[in-house]
SELO-725180 format. One record per residue: x, y, z of N, C-alpha, C, O in turn; residue in three letters. Coordinates in steps of 0.02 Angstrom, whole numbers, padded with zeros to 5 digits, always signed. Layout:
% SELO-725180
XYZXYZXYZXYZALA;...
END
This chain:
% SELO-725180
-00928-00619+00203-00912-00571+00147-00870-00612+00099-00821-00642+00121MET;-00887-00612+00037-00847-00641-00017-00795-00591-00042-00814-00537-00064LYS;-00733-00607-00038-00682-00557-00049-00633-00584-00104-00616-00643-00106ARG;-00614-00538-00147-00558-00552-00194-00501-00502-00177-00512-00444-00163ALA;-00438-00530-00178-00382-00487-00167-00333-00490-00229-00311-00545-00246ILE;-00317-00439-00259-00272-00432-00319-00210-00401-00295-00208-00344-00273LEU;-00158-00439-00300-00089-00419-00282-00043-00405-00342-00024-00449-00380LEU;-00026-00340-00349+00019-00317-00405+00085-00325-00385+00104-00306-00329ALA;+00127-00354-00428+00200-00369-00412+00247-00339-00462+00235-00343-00523HIS;+00300-00310-00439+00356-00291-00479+00422-00302-00443+00429-00289-00383TYR;+00469-00325-00479+00540-00330-00450+00590-00322-00507+00585-00352-00560ASP;+00638-00279-00492+00687-00259-00543+00732-00321-00564+00762-00321-00618ARG;+00737-00373-00521+00778-00431-00534+00737-00485-00561+00764-00539-00573ASP;+00673-00477-00573+00630-00532-00605+00615-00589-00558+00605-00645-00581GLY;+00614-00578-00493+00600-00633-00444+00539-00612-00404+00520-00554-00404ILE;+00508-00660-00369+00459-00645-00319+00493-00656-00251+00505-00712-00230ILE;+00510-00598-00217+00545-00598-00158+00513-00637-00102+00452-00639-00098ASP;+00551-00669-00057+00520-00705+00002+00469-00663+00039+00419-00691+00063PRO;+00478-00594+00045+00430-00559+00082+00364-00551+00047+00312-00543+00080TYR;+00363-00554-00019+00301-00555-00058+00266-00623-00053+00204-00628-00053VAL;+00306-00676-00048+00275-00741-00040+00238-00747+00031+00183-00774+00037ILE;+00274-00720+00082+00244-00721+00145+00179-00679+00147+00128-00698+00176VAL;+00185-00620+00113+00124-00579+00111+00067-00613+00078+00011-00614+00104ALA;+00079-00642+00021+00028-00679-00017-00005-00734+00024-00066-00746+00018ALA;+00036-00770+00066+00008-00823+00108-00037-00793+00159-00087-00823+00178LYS;-00018-00733+00181-00063-00703+00232-00126-00671+00203-00176-00666+00238GLU;-00123-00650+00141-00183-00624+00108-00234-00680+00095-00295-00672+00095TYR;-00200-00740+00083-00243-00800+00069-00297-00812+00124-00353-00836+00110ARG;-00278-00795+00186-00322-00802+00247-00387-00767+00235-00439-00791+00259ARG;-00387-00710+00198-00443-00669+00194-00476-00666+00125-00524-00629+00113PHE;-00449-00706+00080-00475-00700+00013-00510-00766-00009-00485-00822+00000ALA;-00569-00754-00037-00600-00814-00071-00566-00825-00142-00561-00881-00166ASP;-00546-00773-00170-00508-00774-00230-00445-00729-00225-00450-00670-00208THR;-00388-00759-00240-00321-00717-00233-00287-00722-00302-00274-00776-00330LEU;-00274-00663-00328-00239-00662-00392-00172-00624-00384-00170-00571-00354ALA;-00119-00652-00411-00054-00619-00415-00038-00600-00482-00034-00643-00526LEU;-00027-00536-00495-00016-00507-00561+00056-00481-00562+00074-00437-00522ILE;+00099-00510-00608+00171-00488-00606+00190-00462-00673+00170-00489-00725SER;+00231-00406-00671+00259-00377-00734+00331-00393-00736+00368-00366-00777VAL;+00352-00438-00692+00426-00452-00684+00446-00526-00700+00502-00538-00723SER;+00401-00575-00687+00415-00643-00700+00359-00680-00728+00302-00663-00713THR;+00370-00732-00767+00320-00776-00790+00319-00843-00756+00285-00889-00777ARG;+00359-00846-00701+00363-00910-00666+00339-00901-00592+00369-00862-00555VAL;+00286-00937-00572+00260-00935-00506+00303-00980-00460+00312-01039-00475LEU;+00328-00954-00408+00367-00995-00359+00327-01054-00333+00267-01049-00321PRO;+00361-01112-00323+00327-01170-00296+00290-01158-00232+00240-01190-00217THR;+00318-01108-00193+00291-01098-00128+00219-01069-00133+00181-01070-00085GLU;+00201-01042-00194+00137-01011-00202+00085-01054-00241+00027-01037-00251LEU;+00116-01112-00263+00065-01160-00295+00012-01182-00244+00029-01206-00190HIS;-00049-01174-00261-00103-01186-00219-00121-01134-00171-00167-01143-00131GLY;-00086-01078-00172-00099-01020-00130-00137-00968-00173-00189-00945-00150VAL;-00115-00949-00235-00152-00907-00276-00198-00944-00323-00183-00998-00348VAL;-00251-00914-00334-00295-00942-00383-00284-00926-00456-00297-00966-00502ASP;-00256-00864-00465-00238-00841-00529-00171-00807-00526-00158-00759-00489TYR;-00128-00837-00572-00059-00803-00581-00063-00774-00652-00076-00809-00701PHE;-00051-00705-00654-00061-00668-00717+00004-00633-00736+00016-00578-00710ILE;+00045-00661-00777+00105-00622-00800+00084-00575-00856+00041-00592-00897PRO;+00112-00517-00857+00094-00463-00906+00153-00421-00920+00203-00422-00884ARG;+00147-00381-00973+00194-00328-00991+00178-00268-00943+00122-00255-00923ASP;+00233-00231-00927+00226-00177-00880+00196-00114-00917+00231-00066-00931ASN;+00131-00116-00931+00093-00060-00959+00045-00035-00908+00005-00076-00884VAL;+00045+00026-00890-00007+00051-00842+00011+00043-00770-00030+00058-00726GLY;+00072+00017-00756+00094+00011-00689+00046-00038-00646+00020-00087-00672TYR;+00037-00020-00584-00005-00062-00543-00078-00060-00566-00112-00111-00561ASP;-00103-00005-00591-00172+00001-00614-00182-00046-00673-00234-00077-00680PHE;-00133-00048-00712-00143-00095-00771-00144-00171-00746-00177-00214-00775GLY;-00104-00185-00690-00106-00251-00664-00172-00266-00631-00199-00320-00639SER;-00198-00217-00592-00261-00227-00556-00319-00234-00612-00366-00273-00604TRP;-00314-00200-00662-00364-00204-00714-00361-00274-00747-00413-00301-00764ARG;-00300-00305-00755-00292-00369-00782-00323-00420-00733-00353-00469-00754ALA;-00314-00407-00667-00345-00451-00619-00421-00450-00620-00454-00502-00616GLY;-00448-00387-00628-00520-00379-00629-00551-00415-00692-00607-00438-00689LEU;-00514-00418-00743-00538-00449-00808-00533-00527-00802-00564-00564-00841GLU;-00495-00550-00753-00482-00624-00751-00524-00661-00698-00540-00720-00706THR;-00542-00628-00644-00568-00663-00583-00643-00682-00586-00669-00712-00540ILE;-00675-00664-00641-00742-00687-00651-00794-00630-00647-00779-00573-00663GLY;-00855-00646-00625-00906-00594-00622-00896-00552-00558-00903-00576-00502THR;-00879-00490-00569-00862-00448-00512-00917-00435-00464-00906-00425-00404LEU;-00979-00435-00490-01037-00424-00443-01049-00479-00394-01089-00474-00348SER;-01009-00537-00406-01019-00590-00361-00979-00576-00294-00989-00611-00243ASP;-00937-00526-00296-00895-00509-00237-00926-00453-00194-00955-00405-00220PHE;-00920-00462-00129-00939-00410-00081-00883-00356-00071-00894-00300-00050ASP;-00824-00381-00088-00765-00329-00079-00711-00355-00127-00698-00415-00133GLU;-00680-00308-00161-00621-00321-00201-00565-00273-00172-00574-00213-00167ILE;-00512-00305-00154-00455-00267-00122-00403-00271-00173-00390-00324-00201ILE;-00370-00213-00187-00309-00207-00234-00251-00183-00188-00255-00133-00153CYS;-00195-00226-00192-00134-00210-00152-00074-00216-00198-00079-00247-00251VAL;-00018-00187-00176+00041-00200-00213+00100-00218-00164+00090-00222-00103ASN;+00159-00229-00193+00216-00248-00149+00259-00191-00134+00318-00202-00119ASP;+00235-00128-00137+00277-00073-00116+00275-00064-00040+00304-00017-00014SER;+00244-00107-00007+00242-00104+00067+00265-00174+00094+00255-00225+00062VAL;+00296-00173+00151+00311-00235+00186+00254-00250+00235+00227-00206+00270TYR;+00236-00315+00234+00185-00333+00283+00133-00378+00249+00139-00394+00189GLY;+00081-00399+00287+00061-00374+00352+00114-00393+00406+00134-00451+00410PRO;+00136-00345+00445+00183-00354+00500+00150-00387+00558+00183-00420+00599LEU;+00085-00379+00563+00051-00410+00621-00017-00425+00594-00033-00407+00536PHE;-00058-00456+00632-00124-00483+00612-00167-00426+00579-00188-00380+00614ASP;-00181-00429+00512-00219-00379+00478-00295-00383+00488-00331-00338+00466PRO;-00319-00433+00522-00394-00442+00531-00427-00379+00558-00476-00356+00530ALA;-00400-00351+00614-00433-00293+00644-00434-00232+00595-00482-00193+00598PRO;-00385-00223+00551-00386-00170+00504-00440-00186+00447-00481-00144+00429ALA;-00437-00247+00422-00485-00268+00367-00560-00263+00388-00603-00248+00347ILE;-00574-00275+00456-00640-00271+00478-00655-00213+00523-00703-00214+00561THR;-00613-00162+00518-00615-00104+00563-00679-00067+00559-00705-00059+00504SER;-00709-00043+00615-00770-00001+00611-00760+00068+00574-00808+00102+00557PRO;-00700+00085+00565-00679+00146+00532-00711+00147+00463-00731+00200+00440GLN;-00715+00090+00430-00736+00090+00362-00799+00042+00355-00813+00019+00300HIS;-00832+00028+00405-00889-00022+00404-00941+00000+00351-00966-00041+00313ARG;-00957+00066+00350-01010+00085+00307-00986+00118+00244-01024+00151+00209ASP;-00922+00108+00229-00891+00141+00170-00899+00103+00105-00903+00042+00107ALA;-00903+00135+00048-00909+00103-00015-00839+00093-00044-00829+00050-00087ASP;-00793+00131-00020-00720+00131-00045-00675+00150+00013-00683+00204+00043PHE;-00629+00106+00030-00589+00120+00087-00519+00096+00074-00506+00058+00028TRP;-00474+00120+00116-00401+00098+00110-00371+00098+00179-00403+00118+00228GLY;-00310+00076+00183-00272+00077+00244-00254+00147+00266-00251+00160+00326MET;-00242+00195+00216-00221+00262+00231-00259+00312+00185-00274+00298+00127THR;-00274+00369+00213-00301+00423+00172-00245+00474+00181-00222+00485+00237ILE;-00221+00506+00124-00172+00558+00120-00205+00621+00103-00252+00620+00063SER;-00186+00677+00130-00213+00743+00114-00168+00782+00064-00181+00839+00045ALA;-00114+00746+00044-00068+00781-00006-00105+00793-00073-00143+00750-00096GLN;-00093+00848-00101-00125+00873-00166-00200+00884-00150-00225+00940-00144ILE;-00236+00826-00143-00305+00829-00121-00316+00760-00085-00282+00710-00097GLU;-00367+00761-00040-00376+00701-00003-00391+00635-00046-00432+00636-00091PRO;-00357+00584-00030-00366+00526-00074-00342+00461-00034-00296+00463+00007HIS;-00374+00406-00048-00351+00338-00023-00287+00320-00058-00285+00321-00120VAL;-00235+00305-00022-00171+00288-00053-00178+00216-00086-00208+00170-00059GLN;-00147+00213-00145-00160+00155-00188-00126+00093-00172-00138+00044-00207SER;-00083+00090-00122-00049+00029-00107-00093-00022-00071-00075-00080-00065TRP;-00154+00001-00048-00201-00046-00019-00272-00010-00017-00287+00031+00026PHE;-00312-00031-00066-00382-00001-00064-00430-00053-00082-00414-00101-00116PHE;-00492-00045-00057-00547-00093-00065-00610-00060-00095-00627-00002-00081ALA;-00643-00099-00137-00705-00075-00168-00761-00121-00149-00751-00182-00148MET;-00821-00093-00135-00879-00136-00116-00933-00124-00166-00926-00081-00209ARG;-00988-00163-00161-01037-00171-00216-01060-00107-00250-01060-00103-00311PRO;-01078-00056-00211-01103+00004-00239-01052+00034-00287-01071+00064-00337ARG;-00989+00026-00272-00937+00054-00316-00928+00005-00375-00928+00025-00433VAL;-00919-00060-00359-00905-00111-00411-00958-00111-00465-00941-00121-00524ILE;-01020-00100-00447-01072-00102-00496-01090-00035-00528-01141-00029-00561GLN;-01047+00016-00516-01065+00082-00537-01035+00097-00608-00989+00064-00632SER;-01064+00148-00637-01036+00175-00700-00970+00207-00689-00926+00202-00732GLU;-00960+00239-00635-00893+00271-00618-00841+00220-00614-00785+00234-00636THR;-00852+00161-00588-00807+00106-00586-00793+00085-00658-00734+00079-00677PHE;-00843+00074-00698-00832+00050-00763-00789+00099-00809-00744+00079-00846ARG;-00806+00158-00803-00767+00211-00840-00695+00216-00818-00650+00225-00859GLN;-00685+00210-00751-00617+00221-00725-00576+00160-00750-00523+00171-00779PHE;-00597+00100-00741-00556+00042-00761-00548+00036-00833-00497+00009-00855TRP;-00596+00059-00874-00589+00055-00948-00532+00099-00967-00503+00087-01020ALA;-00514+00149-00927-00460+00195-00948-00393+00178-00912-00343+00213-00920ALA;-00395+00126-00872-00333+00115-00831-00278+00070-00858-00231+00052-00823SER;-00284+00052-00922-00228+00016-00950-00183+00058-00991-00135+00032-01019ALA;-00193+00120-00996-00151+00167-01033-00081+00171-01002-00071+00168-00941GLY;-00033+00179-01047+00039+00185-01025+00061+00257-01014+00097+00287-01053ASP;+00036+00284-00953+00051+00352-00933+00115+00356-00895+00137+00306-00866LEU;+00147+00416-00894+00208+00426-00850+00185+00420-00775+00126+00429-00759PRO;+00233+00403-00733+00217+00386-00664+00180+00443-00631+00132+00431-00595LYS;+00202+00507-00641+00170+00561-00607+00095+00566-00627+00052+00581-00586ASP;+00081+00554-00690+00012+00558-00712-00026+00497-00688-00087+00503-00680ASP;+00004+00440-00676-00028+00382-00642-00052+00405-00572-00110+00393-00553ILE;-00010+00437-00535-00029+00459-00470-00088+00508-00472-00135+00501-00434ILE;-00084+00558-00517-00132+00608-00523-00200+00584-00550-00252+00598-00521LYS;-00198+00548-00605-00255+00523-00640-00286+00459-00614-00347+00450-00617GLN;-00241+00415-00588-00268+00350-00564-00276+00351-00487-00332+00347-00463ARG;-00221+00357-00448-00229+00358-00374-00272+00414-00348-00325+00402-00318GLU;-00251+00477-00360-00292+00528-00336-00358+00534-00372-00411+00546-00342ILE;-00353+00522-00444-00419+00529-00481-00470+00482-00465-00529+00499-00473GLY;-00454+00422-00442-00506+00374-00425-00547+00395-00363-00608+00391-00361PHE;-00508+00418-00314-00540+00444-00253-00586+00502-00267-00641+00508-00240SER;-00559+00549-00315-00595+00612-00329-00658+00594-00367-00710+00624-00355ALA;-00655+00543-00415-00715+00524-00451-00769+00495-00408-00828+00510-00416ALA;-00749+00454-00361-00794+00421-00315-00824+00474-00269-00884+00473-00256LEU;-00780+00521-00244-00806+00568-00198-00858+00616-00232-00908+00636-00202ARG;-00842+00632-00297-00887+00675-00336-00956+00636-00348-01008+00667-00357ASP;-00953+00574-00349-01013+00531-00361-01048+00519-00294-01100+00485-00293ALA;-01022+00545-00241-01050+00539-00173-01049+00468-00146-01097+00447-00113GLU;-00999+00431-00159-00986+00370-00127-00951+00385-00059-00919+00437-00049TYR;-00960+00336-00013-00932+00346+00052-00860+00317+00054-00848+00259+00036ARG;-00812+00360+00076-00742+00345+00075-00716+00346+00145-00734+00390+00183ILE;-00673+00299+00163-00641+00296+00233-00574+00269+00230-00553+00241+00179ALA;-00539+00276+00282-00470+00247+00293-00461+00223+00363-00489+00252+00409GLY;-00421+00169+00374-00403+00148+00440-00363+00202+00475-00374+00215+00534VAL;-00318+00234+00439-00285+00292+00464-00300+00352+00411-00285+00350+00352TYR;-00329+00401+00443-00353+00456+00401-00308+00515+00413-00311+00549+00464ASP;-00264+00527+00358-00216+00582+00365-00244+00649+00363-00208+00697+00377GLY;-00307+00657+00345-00340+00725+00344-00341+00753+00414-00339+00814+00423ARG;-00345+00710+00463-00350+00733+00532-00278+00725+00565-00276+00726+00627ASP;-00225+00717+00532-00160+00705+00559-00124+00767+00585-00108+00811+00544SER;-00110+00774+00652-00078+00833+00674-00004+00833+00653+00022+00782+00631PRO;+00028+00891+00659+00099+00896+00647+00136+00849+00691+00111+00829+00744LEU;+00201+00830+00671+00241+00791+00722+00250+00825+00789+00269+00883+00796PRO;+00233+00782+00840+00237+00807+00911+00308+00820+00935+00355+00799+00902SER;+00316+00852+00988+00380+00861+01018+00415+00791+01034+00475+00782+01026ALA;+00375+00747+01056+00402+00680+01073+00425+00644+01009+00478+00614+01007ALA;+00385+00649+00957+00400+00614+00894+00465+00649+00865+00507+00614+00836GLU;+00474+00714+00872+00535+00744+00847+00593+00725+00888+00647+00712+00861LYS;+00587+00722+00951+00642+00708+00996+00666+00635+00977+00726+00620+00978LYS;+00618+00593+00962+00638+00525+00944+00681+00520+00882+00724+00476+00877LYS;+00671+00564+00837+00704+00566+00770+00771+00606+00772+00816+00594+00732GLN;+00776+00652+00817+00836+00693+00817+00895+00656+00843+00887+00614+00888TRP;+00958+00671+00815+01015+00641+00839+01078+00686+00824+01088+00705+00767SER;+01117+00701+00874+01176+00736+00863+01231+00700+00823+01278+00729+00796TRP;+01221+00632+00822+01267+00591+00784+01255+00588+00709+01295+00563+00670LEU;+01195+00613+00693+01173+00612+00619+01149+00685+00600+01090+00694+00587SER;+01193+00735+00599+01171+00801+00592+01137+00815+00523+01091+00856+00520PRO;+01160+00784+00470+01136+00799+00406+01065+00769+00401+01018+00801+00376LEU;+01059+00706+00426+00993+00676+00423+00943+00713+00467+00886+00725+00446ARG;+00965+00732+00528+00923+00769+00575+00900+00836+00542+00841+00854+00548THR;+00944+00871+00509+00930+00933+00476+00876+00924+00423+00832+00965+00414ARG;+00883+00864+00388+00836+00849+00335+00766+00839+00367+00715+00865+00344ARG;+00766+00801+00421+00702+00786+00454+00667+00852+00475+00607+00861+00463TYR;+00707+00896+00506+00680+00960+00533+00654+01000+00471+00600+01030+00475CYS;+00689+01002+00417+00669+01043+00359+00606+01015+00327+00562+01053+00307ARG;+00599+00946+00321+00547+00916+00287+00481+00912+00329+00428+00897+00302LYS;+00486+00926+00395+00429+00917+00441+00405+00986+00469+00368+00987+00518THR;+00424+01041+00440+00403+01106+00457+00328+01111+00442+00301+01075+00399ARG;+00297+01155+00478+00223+01162+00467+00206+01183+00397+00156+01161+00370ALA;+00247+01225+00368+00229+01242+00299+00236+01188+00247+00212+01195+00191ARG;+00268+01134+00267+00274+01075+00219+00212+01032+00224+00202+00990+00180LYS;+00169+01038+00275+00106+00998+00281+00060+01011+00221+00063+01065+00192ALA;+00020+00966+00202+00014+00897+00231+00066+00850+00212+00096+00857+00158PRO;+00078+00799+00254+00133+00751+00243+00111+00688+00215+00051+00676+00218PHE;+00153+00644+00187+00134+00578+00168+00132+00536+00228+00185+00519+00253ASN;+00072+00516+00256+00069+00477+00318+00102+00409+00314+00125+00384+00364PRO;+00104+00377+00255+00133+00310+00249+00212+00312+00259+00243+00261+00276SER;+00242+00370+00249+00310+00374+00253+00333+00410+00317+00380+00388+00350GLU;+00302+00463+00334+00325+00499+00394+00296+00472+00459+00331+00469+00509LEU;+00234+00452+00458+00201+00426+00518+00193+00353+00523+00142+00329+00549PHE;+00242+00314+00499+00239+00243+00499+00222+00213+00567+00189+00161+00570TYR;+00243+00244+00623+00227+00213+00690+00154+00233+00712+00121+00198+00750ASP;+00133+00292+00686+00059+00309+00701+00017+00256+00663-00034+00233+00689ARG;+00037+00237+00604-00006+00191+00568-00008+00125+00604-00061+00095+00608LEU;+00047+00100+00631+00050+00038+00672+00005+00047+00730-00035+00002+00744TRP;+00009+00104+00767-00033+00112+00825-00112+00112+00808-00155+00094+00849GLU;-00124+00133+00748-00193+00138+00721-00218+00068+00696-00277+00060+00679SER;-00172+00019+00694-00191-00048+00670-00171-00061+00601-00188-00115+00576GLY;-00137-00018+00566-00113-00028+00495-00050-00069+00498+00001-00043+00519VAL;-00053-00134+00478+00004-00177+00485+00055-00177+00428+00078-00230+00406PRO;+00074-00117+00404+00119-00111+00344+00172-00059+00358+00166-00015+00400PHE;+00226-00068+00317+00277-00015+00316+00293-00002+00243+00310-00049+00207LEU;+00290+00058+00221+00311+00078+00154+00383+00064+00141+00425+00084+00181LYS;+00400+00031+00086+00470+00016+00067+00512+00080+00063+00571+00080+00078ARG;+00479+00132+00041+00514+00200+00028+00540+00229+00091+00583+00273+00089ARG;+00515+00206+00150+00546+00228+00211+00621+00213+00213+00662+00253+00236VAL;+00638+00151+00188+00708+00133+00187+00740+00153+00118+00796+00177+00117PHE;+00706+00143+00065+00741+00151+00000+00752+00227-00020+00802+00246-00051THR;+00702+00267-00001+00706+00342-00013+00719+00383+00047+00763+00426+00046THR;+00683+00371+00099+00686+00403+00162+00682+00479+00150+00727+00517+00167ASN;+00628+00498+00120+00614+00568+00100+00615+00615+00159+00638+00672+00153PHE;+00590+00590+00219+00586+00633+00276+00645+00635+00325+00644+00670+00376TYR;+00696+00595+00307+00755+00595+00351+00744+00559+00415+00770+00581+00466GLY;+00706+00503+00413+00696+00468+00476+00757+00429+00498+00801+00413+00458LEU;+00759+00415+00561+00820+00374+00588+00806+00302+00571+00765+00269+00603SER;+00842+00276+00520+00829+00210+00496+00849+00154+00550+00815+00104+00556LEU;+00905+00165+00586+00922+00119+00640+00863+00114+00688+00851+00059+00713PRO;+00827+00168+00702+00771+00168+00746+00713+00131+00718+00681+00093+00755LEU;+00698+00140+00654+00643+00106+00619+00661+00031+00623+00619-00010+00640VAL;+00723+00013+00607+00743-00058+00606+00735-00089+00677+00711-00145+00684LYS;+00755-00053+00727+00747-00077+00798+00675-00085+00817+00659-00133+00852ALA;+00630-00041+00797+00561-00048+00812+00531-00104+00770+00485-00137+00795GLU;+00552-00118+00709+00529-00176+00670+00547-00239+00706+00507-00285+00710LEU;+00612-00243+00733+00629-00305+00767+00585-00318+00829+00566-00374+00846ARG;+00569-00262+00863+00524-00270+00921+00454-00290+00898+00423-00333+00929GLN;+00431-00261+00846+00361-00278+00819+00358-00347+00790+00311-00383+00805LEU;+00405-00367+00749+00402-00432+00715+00470-00452+00696+00493-00431+00642SER;+00505-00491+00737+00572-00513+00718+00576-00551+00652+00625-00544+00616PRO;+00526-00589+00636+00523-00621+00569+00524-00577+00508+00563-00584+00461HIS;+00474-00528+00514+00471-00478+00461+00533-00431+00459+00553-00410+00404TRP;+00564-00415+00516+00628-00378+00516+00680-00413+00475+00716-00381+00438ALA;+00685-00480+00482+00734-00520+00443+00717-00520+00371+00762-00513+00330GLU;+00654-00528+00351+00632-00527+00281+00652-00462+00251+00678-00459+00195LEU;+00638-00408+00288+00649-00343+00260+00724-00327+00251+00744-00300+00200ILE;+00763-00344+00301+00835-00335+00294+00864-00373+00240+00909-00348+00206VAL;+00840-00435+00229+00867-00480+00175+00846-00447+00105+00884-00446+00057ASN;+00789-00423+00104+00768-00390+00041+00809-00328+00025+00831-00319-00032HIS;+00820-00286+00073+00859-00227+00066+00932-00240+00048+00963-00203+00009LEU;+00960-00296+00078+01027-00316+00057+01029-00335-00016+01076-00318-00052HIS;+00976-00371-00038+00973-00393-00109+00973-00340-00158+01005-00344-00211ARG;+00937-00287-00141+00930-00230-00188+00980-00175-00174+00977-00121-00204ILE;+01026-00189-00128+01082-00141-00109+01063-00080-00075+01093-00027-00084GLY;+01009-00087-00033+00985-00029+00003+00982-00044+00075+00939-00015+00108ARG;+01023-00085+00103+01023-00105+00174+01039-00043+00217+01085-00006+00200ALA;+01004-00033+00274+01020+00026+00318+01082+00009+00356+01106+00049+00396PRO;
END
């Protein structure tokens, strides 16, 4: 399979963080063509010379979808590829070998797939990692969607019109959609999962967790609430927002400890990044 990977980058301090460099090197293993598109810096770190085929600095218009569009316009004849993967740096990882996820039978027959499907608002492939195959790449739906993806929309509209909208357009056109972890089938947090997160030493956080995970709050964002289920399913990533926002009130010391057990090297990269941006747990 001839594969292109387009990595969208943003950093408030205008640098390419070491965790992004490590991620890019890992993506290189699976990419015939690797493009790094940055809205934050015009300088490619020396560690990535010879790793990325295309470095594309650009103004921050259209967020990640604007970056991926710039990548699509740069990498050559799109019909030459069997798969084009769009990723961003809003996740940490791959925390472990991504090969089983990239070749998973869960999406073997799909035209459009991602690491996770969320049922929030309406079912959609979450945009931090999604892949397009020939039937989609060569379609009129694809052409029309990416022709409109350079617009400077507010972030909420980007989510609705781009992230959710792309899945909706492809589903309406009857393309096959799949995810390594499918949040449409995701049950509520189990008693064991709740017990793991509860702590009498952190009453405010625990109360928040209980409030945010009530049945009436479903469906949940699987990338943020069920990070450990994703790992068990073979998804080798962790959403940055688990640490920087922690919407669901997870026990961050627990997440940190599980990271250390899963990948000591990545745990160090993540802690260093969080220290730099002032969000260390």
